[in-house]
N, C-alpha and C positions, 0 to 999 in steps of 0.2 A: 504494499499500499504506499501511496505517496506520489511524489512528482519526480520525473526524470527528464533531463534536457538531452535532446538528441544531438549527436555530433554531426560534423559535416561529412559529406558522402565521400567515402574512399574511392568508389567507382567513377564518381564525377571529377575528383581532384587529379587522378592520374593522367587522363588525357589532356586536361587543362594545362597541367604542368608541362607537358610535352609541347603543347601548342604555344606556350609562352616562348619557346625557342625561336618562333617565326618572327617575333617582333624586332624592331630595331633599338628598343630601349627597355628598361626593366619593368616587370609586372609584379604587383603585390596581390596575393591571394589570401582572403581572409576566411574564417570558419574552416580551416584545414584541420582534420583530425590527427592526433599524435599516434601513428601506427607505423609498424615495421615496413609495410609496403611503401609508405610515403617516404621513409628514409631511404629505401632502396631506390626508388625513382630518383630522388635528390641526388644520389651518388652516381646514378646513370647520367644525369644532366651534367653533373661535374666532370665525369670522364670524357664527355663530349665537348668540355671546354666552357660551360656556363658557370657562373657563380650563383650559389643557392644557400640561403639562410632560412632557418625555421625557428621562430620564437613566439610563444604565446598564441599558438594557433594561427600565426601570420607567416606566410612563405613569400620570400622575395627572390625572383629569378632574374638575373642579369644575363641576357644572351650575348653580350658583347664579345665574349671569347669563343663562342661556339663555331669551332672550325674543324673539329675531329668528327669522324663519320662512323666510328665503330662502338658498338654496344657489346661488351664482352661477356663471355659465357658465365663467369663467376657471379655476375649480377642477374643476367637474363634468366639463368637456370633457377633462380629462387623465386621469380615473380614474372608471370606471363605478360603483364601489361608493359613490360620493357620493350616489347615488339612495336609499340607505338613510335619508337625513335626511328623506325624504318620510314614512315611517312614525313617525319620532321626533317630528317637528314636529306632525304630526296628533295623536299621542297627548298631547303636553304642552301644546301651544299651541291646538289646534283647527283650525290652518290651516297650509298649506306652500305655498312657491313654489320649485320646484327645476327647474334647467336640465335639458334632455334630456341624457343621459350620452354619454361618450366611452369610451376605453380601448383595448384592442388591436383591430386591424382583422381580426377573424377570422370575421365574420359580421354578419348584420343585427341580431341581439340585440334585438328590440323589447321594449318595456316594457308591452305591453298587459295582461299577467296582473297586474302590480303594480297598475295603475290600476284594473282590474275588481275586484281583491281590496279595495282601500280603498273603491271605490264600494259594494260590497255591504255594507261596514261603515257605510254612511251618508254618506260623504263626496261632495261635488258636486265633480266633476273637470272642468276645462276645459284645453285646450291652446292657448297663445297666444304669439306671438313666441319660440318656441323653448323655452318654459317649461311645466311642469305646475304648475297651480294648483289646489289642493284645499282644501276647507273643509267643516266640518260636525260636528255631534255624533255620535259614534260609538256604535253599538249592535252587540251580538253577533249572529252570523249563521253559517250553515254555507257554507263557501267551498271550492270545488273548484279546485285549482291544476295539474291535469294539462294540459301543453302538448303541442305536436306532437312534441317531442323528449324528453318526460319531465318530471317536476317541475321547477319553476323554484326555484333556490336563492335568486336575489334576491328574487323575489315572496314566498317563504316568509318571508324576513326582514322584508320591509316589513309584510306582513299580522300577522306575529307581534308586531312592535313596536307597531303601531297597536292590536291586540287587547288588549294589556295594559291599556289605558285605556278600552276599550269597555264600555259598560253591558251586564252580563249575560254570557252564554257564547258564545264563539266556537269553532266546530270547523273545523279546516283539514283538509280531506281531500286526499289526493295530495300531501302535504307532501314537501319534499326530505328525505332522510334522511342526508345528508353529515355526517361527524364535526363539520364546522364549525357546522351548524345545531344539532347536539346540544350542542355547547359553548355556543352562544348561549342555548339553553333552560337549561342548568346555571347560567349566569351570571344570567339573569332570575330563576330560582328562588331563587338565593343572595341576590338583592336583595329577595325577597319576593313575587314573582309566583306565581300559582297555575297551573301548567301541567302537564298529564298528556301522556305519550306521546313524550317526548324520544327521537330515535333511530328512531322509527317514522313511518310515512307518515299518521298520524292524530294530530294535536295538539289537545287540548281546553284552552281558556284561560278562567279565570274572571276577567273584567276588573275594573278599578277598585281593585286592591290598592295600598296605600301602599308604595313602593319606596325602599329606603335603600342607599347606597353601600357596597361591599364590597371587600375585597383578593381578587383572583382571578389564577390562573396560567393563561395561554394554552396550548392544546394544542400539540404539535410539528407542524412543517410536513411533511405526508405527501408533498408533491410534491417538495420539497427532498430529503427522504429517497429518494424514488424516483429522482431525478436522480443522486444519489451511488451508489446501488445500480447504476444503468446504467454509471456511470463505472468501477466495479469490474469489471463484466461485460465491458464492451467492450475494456478494456485487458488482461483476463486476470489481474487483480490480486486483492488481498484487502483489504477494507475493513471495519472495524468501525464501526457507527453507533451513537451514544450519544444519550440523551435522545430516543428515538423510540418511537412506539406502533405495534408490528407488526400489530395487528389492523386498523388504518387502511389497511395496504398489502396485505391478503390477496390481492386479484386481481393485483396486480403480482407478488407472490411466486409465485403460481400460474403465471403465464406464464413467469417466469424459470426455474422448475424444468422446464417443458416444453421451453424452449430448451436447458437443460443447465447452468444456473448453480446453484451450490451456496448455498443460503440456510439459515442457522441463526438462531434468535431466542430471546430471553428476554423478561422482562416489560418492559424499557425499552431493549433493545439488539437489533441485528441485525449478523450477520457474512455478507458476500457474497464468495464465492470464485468466481473465473473458471475457465474450463476451456479446453483446446486443441480441443475437439470440440463445436461447438454445432449444433443442428438448427433448421430453419425453423419458424415458428408463425404461426397466424392470430390476429388480435386484433380484437375488435369493441368499440369504445367504448361505454360505456353509463353511465346515471346511477348513482351509489353504490347498492349495493355492487359494482357492475360496474367494468369497466377505465376509469380516469379519462381524460377527454379531455386533461387537463393533462399526461398522460404519454405521449400518442400520439407527439409529435415526438421525445422522447428515445428511445423504443423503436424508432422507425423508424431512427434512427442506428445503433443496435445491429444491427438485422435486415439493414441495408444491407451488413454485413459477415459475415453468416451464410450459408454455402453453401445453395443451394436457393431455392425461391420461398415467400416469405411474403406474406399478403394482410392489410392494415390497413383496417377499415372504420370510417369516422368518421360517426357517427350524430347528432351534436349541432351542430357549427358547420360551415356549408357552405364557408367560406374557410380551413379549417385545414390546408390541404396546401401553403401558400406556401412552406414550407421545402423542399419536394421539389425545386424548381428549383435552389436553392442546394447541396443535397446532390448532385444530379447534376453540378453544376459540379466537385465534388471527385472525380468518378469513380464515384458511385453509379448503379445501374441501376433506376430507379424510374418507373413509368408510372402515370398516374391514368386511372381509369375510373369516371366518376361519382363516388360517395362511397367508392370503394375505391382504395387505393394498392397496386399489385403490386410487390413489392420482390424483386428477383433479386440475391441476395447476391453480391458480388464479392470477389476475394482481397485487394484493397487499395484504399484511398482516397488521394488525393494532395492535398496542401495547396493552397489557392487563396484569393484575397480573396472573401470572401462578405458578405452583407448580411442582417442579421436582420429578419424582418418583424413578429415579436411576442415576447412574454416566453419562451414555451416553445421557439419556434424558435431563440432565442438560445442556450438551453442545449443543444439538439440540434446546433447547428453547433459549439459547444465540444467536445462529446463526440465528434464526427466528427473534430475536429482533434487530439484526443488520440492517435488511432491512424493518422492520415493522414501519409504520407511528406512531409517538408519542413514548411514553415511555413503555417499557416492565419491569415488576418487577419480577424476578425470585426468588421464595422462596424455602426454604429447601435445600440450596446450600451446606450443609454439605456432600453431596454425591460428589460434585465436587472436593472437596480437597482431596478425596481419590485417584483421578486419573489425576488431571491437576495441574501442579506447577505454581501458580501465573497467571492463564489464564487471568484475568482481565488486569494485567500489560502488558503482551505481546500483547493483543488485543488494548490496549491504544496506545502502541508504534506504531501499525500499522494505527492508526487514528480512532479507534472506540471511541464512547462516552459511556463509561462504568465505573461504579464504585461499589465497595463493600460497602454495609452499614449495620451497626449492627442493 
């Protein structure tokens, strides 16, 4: 019970940081979360020659020294979003050498759409020794980014960054429409880019505009907000979220209301109140504005203690059910059939030592631990610090009995 302030969005900050390299002067980003992924991206930008400082949730990026075009394996292997340096280096320097990416082990996540996109803008791309090497003078083109699981967020970022420097007009069809992409478009436009269609699946970019640094506030983190909404629901508590954008969580809110959770909202706040009587629900993950894959694990923890049968269908990442085995160790009754998880609600969970397989699985196991009898020990929480800022302190302030141990 209580009030929690939602941090800035990690998934919005990372592409905006990379876009800041395209300006002729420094940019200042506010509402930046203190997360390991942000620190990693800052180091990527430094390796490319930029100056980066982070202080009190404010990030200053000076691109004046940006003259190097290689993002090395030791950084890219720890965080997939480092691949965004491909589009930035091509745009500013006309060439890029970027290690093939890493990140959470939730599926194959190939980058073929990224590569095809920049090739269609005129870059010559080769793969050698674990690196993507790209070079060429960029020209506007019509690029289709629809993939087997829907539009690619990462490919949209890379093509968008590269297109700002391409000669002529670029049209991105089937662009990702996530709020984080819309935020990137807003940032690029604030710097002076000519982009139409932000927030839609069709982006039109007039390349070659001179970009200047700006001061810009990052949007709230919708996944952190959704995780705290789930914490309120699973414990039957009442939590008010501040500094949040409710429109970014419309599909999560819709599901919660189906389950029986009370959700109220204003312009920049939400209040989530739990109930004693929940109903099962079916969830199908889909690209925005559908139900986010990044909330699938957390909602599974909730449905694990809701009476009846719920079905969760994961349509985006083939390996994103690894938390099922750990939830079952805590007494959940979940079976996997293809890309469906059949969740049969149990009356209670029991604490157990469990292991986090990825970022959102970490959060799901913590949520389960909040309502499990006895003590739950979540191990391998280094994933957690990539996407949640001091989650244990925020949960403690709401009344949770949780501590981080070395």
